[in-house]
N, C-alpha and C positions, 0 to 999 in steps of 0.2 A: 592564616588561621581559617579563613573561609574555605580555601581549597582543601585543607585538612578535614574540616567538618563534612564537606561534600564527599570526600573519600571514605570517611568513616561511615557516613550514611549509606553509601553504596554497598557496604558490607553488611548492612542490616543493623548497625549499632547507632546509638544516638548519644552525643555528648550532653551531660547534664550540668547545668549551671551550678558551680560550687556554692555560690551564695544561697541558692535555693535550698540546698541540703543543709548548710550550716544554720541558716535562719530557721528552718523547720525544726532542727534539734533544739534551738534556743526556745522557740515557742512551746515545744513539747515539755521542756523543763519547767515552764511556768504554768502549764495546763492545769486547770482546776480538776480535771478528771484524770485518773490513772487506773490501771488494771486492778490495783488493790481496792479502789473504791467500788469497782464493779463486783469483785469477788465478795467483799464484805456485805454489799447489798444483797447479792444472790443468796448467801448463806443466811442472812437475816430473813430473807423472803422464804427460804426453804432450807432448814438446817440438815436435811437428809438428802441433799442432791446426789444424783448418780452421774458419773462422768465417763465419757470416752475421749481419750486423747490420742490423736493420730500424729505420729512423728514425735515420740516422747524422748528420743535421744537417750541420754544417760539419766534423765530425771532430775538433773541439777542445773546443767548449763542452760542459761537463758530460759528458765522454767518457773513461771509464777505459780504453778499449781502445787508444787512440792510441799510447801509449808501448810497450805490449806488442807490437802489430803491427809497429811500426817496429824495435824492439830485436831482435825474434826473426824478423823477415821472414816473418810468418805469412800463409798463404794466406787471403784474405778476400774476401767479396763484401759491399760496403757499399751499402745501399739508401736512397735519399733522394728523395722526390717533388718537393720545392720547388726550382725551377731555380736560384734565387739561392744557396741553401745547397749544392746539388749542385755548382755551379761552385767554391765555396770548398772543398768536400770534396776534389774532384779536385786542386786546387792544393795542399792540405795533405798529400796523399799522392803527389805527383808523384815519379817516379823509383823508386817501389816496385812492381816488376813483378808481385809476387804479389797485388797488390790490384786487384780489379775493381769497377766502379761501375755501379749500375743506377738510372736516373732514373725511378723508378716508386714507387707505393705497393703494399702487399701486402694482399690481401683474399681473400674466399671464391672469387671467380671473376675471369676476365679481363674487364675492362670499363673504361669511362671514368667517373670519379666526381668530384664537386665537393669540393674541400678548402678550408677557410677559413683566412685569414691576415690580418695587419694590412697595410694599404697602406703602401708604402715611405715615402710623404710624411708619415706619422703616427708612424713608428717612434721618432722622437726625443722623443715625448711619453710614452714608456713605458720600463720598465727594460730592461737589456741582455738579459734572458731572453726577451723577447717575440718576437723573430724566430724562435725555436725552439719555439714552442708551437702551430704549425699543427695543425689537427684536422679530422676529418670532421664535427664538431659545432661550430657557431658558438657554442653555449652555453658550450663549454669556454673560449673566449677571453673571453667576457663575464664568466665566473666569475673570471678572472684580472684583471678590472678594465678590459678593453678596451671602448671605446664601440662600440656596434653600427654606427654610421655610419663607423667607421674600418676595418671588416672588409670584405674582398672575397672572392669565391668564384672559385677557379681550377680548371679541369678538368684532371685528371691521369690518366695511365695507371695501371691497377691490374692486377697479376699475382697469380695464385694461387701458393701455395708450390710446388705441383707444376710449374707453368709456369716459375717462377724456376729451379728445379733443372734442369729440362730445357734451358732456354736456356743455362746455363753448364755443362752436362754433369756435374752433381754427383750422384754416386750415394750418397755418405755425407759427412757433416761432423760436427764434434765439439761446437761451441758456437753456440747461437742467443742473440742479445742483442736485446731488443725495447724500444723507447722511443717510443711512438706516441700519447702524450697521451690515454689513455682507450680506445684501440682495441686495447690490448695483449692482452687476453684472447682476442679473436677470432683474432688472428694465432697465438698460442700453440696454441689449439685446432686450427687448421687444420694447423699443422706436426705436431702429435701424431697426426693422422690418417695421416700418411705412415709412421708406425711405424719411424722411424730409430733404430737400436740405439745405446744408450749415448750419447744426446744430452744434453749439459748445457744448461740453459736459464737465462737471467737476464732478468727483465722488470720494468718499473716497475709497481707495484701500486696506487699511491696515488690514481689517477684512475678506477679501475674501480668500477662500481656494485657494491654489496654482494652482491646476489643473484647477479650474474654472477661475482663473485670466489669465492663459495662453490661455485658449479658448477665453476669452473676448478680450485680446490683439490681437490675430489672427483675430478675427472678425472685430475689429476696423481697422486693417491694410487692410483687404479685402474691407472695406468701405472707403478706402483712407483717413484715419486719421493720423495726426502726433501727437505723444504723448510726453508730457512734465511732468515729476514728479515735483510737488511743495509741499514739505512736505508730508502730509498724503493724498493729493489729486493728481489725475491724470487729467491733462488738455488735452482734445482731440480737435485738430484743424483740420477742414476739409481742405484738400489739394487744393481744387478748389477755394480758396479765396486769397486775397492780404493782409490778416491780418498780422500785425506786433506787437510784444510786445513793450510796452512803458517802457524804463528803466529810473529809477529816480536816 
């Protein structure tokens, strides 16, 4: 086993202790805080919050925002680069006039960039989550068990955060939610550069490289954020607010 671990390590991968993962899931199931507590508290704090979600997928799968946007008719910009998911996203939010849709990825600058996804004809060979794990890195899909020959590269439009806000004439918004399969830290860092006051941030942390995650946490601390881990998400609360979590 030690030899195998060394071999895997030489390839740049690391075996994760199964008990660590299982125990973390158990702890999370008993956690006093959950993402619904956060959202309930945020809407109590500001019932007219405006949202930007980057990596919206179809608007249903693994998406805690759906019910809140619909129930409260919240102004939202939902960003999704994959055309198939984008079409489902629009369908899932049809008749909600406060919701706008952007069929692009978000990055450091405006450009065209290749994104990797599983070819449609191979989707039935994998779990239901696979259509939603598209990434700028093909290795991300391979780590999820996708065979290299089943992966295709699709060129998509990329907008910088500043260009996104300019396109939709947004001067300020209240909540940024990011789920981009390992690119999350880049997007959060780019939005932080805009110095938007009292911006709440939620992003998925589990796929970010350790060194990059350390840098991002330090940057958030420098920008006076308090951090709360809720499952696979990190909730970032600006210190200069009177926000309080709602416990149920």
